[in-house]
C-alpha positions as CSV (number, residue, x, y, z in Angstrom):
1,M,-110.2,-70.9,100.3
2,L,-111.4,-67.2,99.9
3,R,-112.6,-67.5,95.9
4,R,-112.0,-64.2,93.6
5,P,-115.1,-62.5,92.3
6,D,-115.3,-63.3,88.4
7,S,-113.8,-60.5,86.7
8,S,-114.7,-60.9,82.9
9,A,-116.9,-57.4,84.0
10,S,-113.9,-56.0,85.2
11,R,-111.7,-57.0,81.9
12,V,-114.7,-56.2,80.1
13,A,-115.1,-52.6,81.3
14,T,-111.5,-51.8,81.3
15,A,-111.2,-53.3,77.6
16,T,-114.0,-50.5,76.9
17,G,-112.1,-48.0,78.7
18,V,-109.2,-48.5,77.0
19,A,-111.0,-48.5,73.1
20,A,-112.8,-45.5,73.7
21,T,-109.7,-43.6,75.0
22,L,-107.7,-44.6,71.8
23,V,-110.5,-43.4,69.8
24,L,-111.0,-40.3,71.7
25,L,-107.1,-39.9,71.1
26,L,-107.0,-41.0,67.6
27,T,-109.6,-38.7,66.4
28,S,-108.2,-35.3,68.0
29,C,-104.8,-36.4,66.5
30,G,-105.8,-35.2,63.1
31,P,-105.0,-32.7,61.0
32,P,-107.7,-29.7,62.0
33,T,-110.8,-28.9,60.4
34,P,-110.4,-26.0,58.7
35,P,-113.8,-23.4,59.1
36,T,-116.4,-24.0,56.0
37,P,-116.6,-20.4,54.6
38,E,-120.1,-18.2,55.2
39,P,-121.0,-18.2,51.0
40,T,-121.4,-13.9,50.3
41,G,-123.6,-12.5,48.7
42,A,-122.4,-13.3,45.1
43,G,-122.0,-16.7,45.6
44,V,-118.7,-16.7,46.0
45,S,-116.4,-17.7,48.9
46,P,-113.7,-14.9,50.8
47,R,-110.0,-15.8,50.5
48,P,-108.2,-15.8,54.3
49,S,-106.6,-12.7,54.0
50,G,-102.9,-12.1,53.7
51,S,-102.2,-15.2,52.0
52,P,-102.4,-15.0,48.6
53,S,-103.4,-18.4,46.6
54,V,-100.5,-18.6,44.4
55,P,-96.8,-17.2,45.6
56,V,-95.3,-14.3,43.7
57,Y,-92.6,-12.3,43.0
58,V,-91.5,-9.5,45.5
59,A,-88.9,-7.3,43.8
60,D,-88.2,-5.1,46.6
61,G,-88.3,-7.6,49.0
62,T,-86.1,-10.4,51.0
63,A,-84.6,-13.8,49.9
64,D,-87.0,-15.3,52.5
65,D,-90.6,-13.1,50.9
66,N,-89.3,-15.2,47.7
67,L,-88.8,-18.6,48.9
68,P,-92.2,-19.5,48.4
69,L,-92.4,-18.5,44.7
70,F,-88.6,-19.9,44.7
71,A,-89.7,-23.1,45.8
72,A,-93.1,-23.2,43.9
73,V,-91.0,-22.5,40.6
74,T,-88.9,-25.9,41.7
75,G,-92.0,-27.5,42.3
76,S,-93.2,-27.3,39.3
77,V,-90.4,-28.2,36.9
78,W,-89.3,-30.8,38.9
79,A,-93.0,-32.1,38.9
80,S,-92.9,-31.8,34.6
81,D,-90.6,-34.0,31.9
82,Q,-87.6,-31.7,32.2
83,R,-87.0,-32.1,35.7
84,A,-83.1,-33.0,34.8
85,S,-82.6,-30.3,32.8
86,G,-81.0,-27.4,34.9
87,R,-81.8,-24.7,31.9
88,A,-85.6,-25.5,32.5
89,Y,-84.9,-24.3,36.0
90,I,-83.0,-21.3,34.9
91,D,-85.8,-20.2,31.8
92,A,-89.2,-21.2,34.1
93,L,-87.0,-18.9,37.0
94,T,-86.4,-16.1,34.8
95,A,-89.8,-15.8,33.8
96,A,-91.3,-15.7,37.1
97,G,-89.2,-12.1,37.4
98,F,-85.2,-13.8,39.1
99,D,-83.1,-12.5,37.6
100,R,-81.0,-14.3,35.2
101,A,-77.5,-12.4,35.6
102,A,-77.8,-13.0,39.4
103,M,-78.4,-17.3,38.6
104,Q,-75.8,-19.8,38.5
105,V,-76.5,-23.8,38.1
106,T,-74.4,-27.0,38.0
107,Q,-74.1,-29.4,35.2
108,D,-76.9,-31.9,34.0
109,V,-74.6,-34.5,33.3
110,T,-71.7,-36.0,35.2
111,T,-67.8,-35.4,33.4
112,V,-68.3,-39.2,31.9
113,G,-71.7,-38.7,30.4
114,N,-74.2,-40.2,33.1
115,P,-77.0,-37.9,34.2
116,A,-76.4,-36.2,37.3
117,E,-77.4,-37.5,41.3
118,S,-78.1,-34.0,42.4
119,L,-78.7,-30.5,40.1
120,M,-78.2,-27.1,41.8
121,F,-79.4,-23.8,41.0
122,A,-79.5,-20.5,42.4
123,V,-80.1,-16.8,43.0
124,R,-77.8,-14.5,44.1
125,W,-80.2,-12.3,46.5
126,G,-78.7,-8.9,47.6
127,D,-75.7,-8.3,48.7
128,T,-75.6,-11.6,51.9
129,E,-78.0,-14.3,50.6
130,C,-79.0,-17.0,48.4
131,L,-81.9,-18.6,47.0
132,I,-80.6,-22.0,46.5
133,G,-82.2,-25.2,45.2
134,Q,-81.5,-28.5,44.7
135,V,-83.0,-31.6,43.0
136,G,-82.6,-34.7,41.4
137,P,-82.7,-39.0,42.2
138,S,-79.9,-38.5,45.3
139,T,-82.4,-35.7,47.2
140,G,-85.6,-37.1,46.4
141,E,-88.1,-34.3,46.3
142,P,-87.2,-30.5,45.4
143,V,-85.4,-28.6,48.3
144,T,-85.3,-24.8,48.3
145,V,-83.3,-22.6,51.3
146,V,-81.9,-19.3,51.6
147,M,-78.2,-19.5,52.6
148,P,-75.6,-16.7,52.7
149,Q,-73.9,-15.6,49.7
150,L,-70.1,-16.9,49.6
151,A,-67.4,-15.3,48.5
152,E,-67.0,-12.9,45.7
153,G,-71.2,-13.3,45.6
154,R,-71.1,-16.6,44.6
155,C,-73.8,-19.1,45.8
156,L,-72.8,-22.1,44.9
157,V,-69.8,-24.1,45.5
158,G,-67.0,-25.5,42.8
159,A,-67.9,-25.5,39.1
160,T,-70.9,-24.0,37.1
161,R,-71.8,-23.6,33.6
162,A,-72.6,-20.9,31.8
163,I,-75.9,-19.2,31.2
164,D,-75.2,-17.6,27.9
165,W,-78.7,-18.9,26.3
């Protein structure tokens, strides 16, 4: 009868190899470490070129050019205690440079007086596009997109409230 050699050493070697492989995989799957900027003579780190730290309004740009600012304003209002107020989004977008006359917003409350599960607001951009935002308990985090305009230059389907303040 042949005896099999003791395989405990080979099991340990295999387990060690598997563990080492997992460690390598897990450490290589994380987000890349950003490079550490070199200090300048004035002791200030340079900013990466081409990426402003804060989105800006681009009056002669496209809807896509202005989506970062639209999203930032939407996120800022969403993070405030005015998150359920359509007027707060319109006022903040106006303050950021967007044209109030090109905006639409849905009602804050339902027909029976309950807070709306979803609030939508939009800015018509040019003759073909819209910046659209949606917030509310039913959406989770704010959603902002660029979409084609609907008929007659509208951005939102259905009844919207007058922006008369």
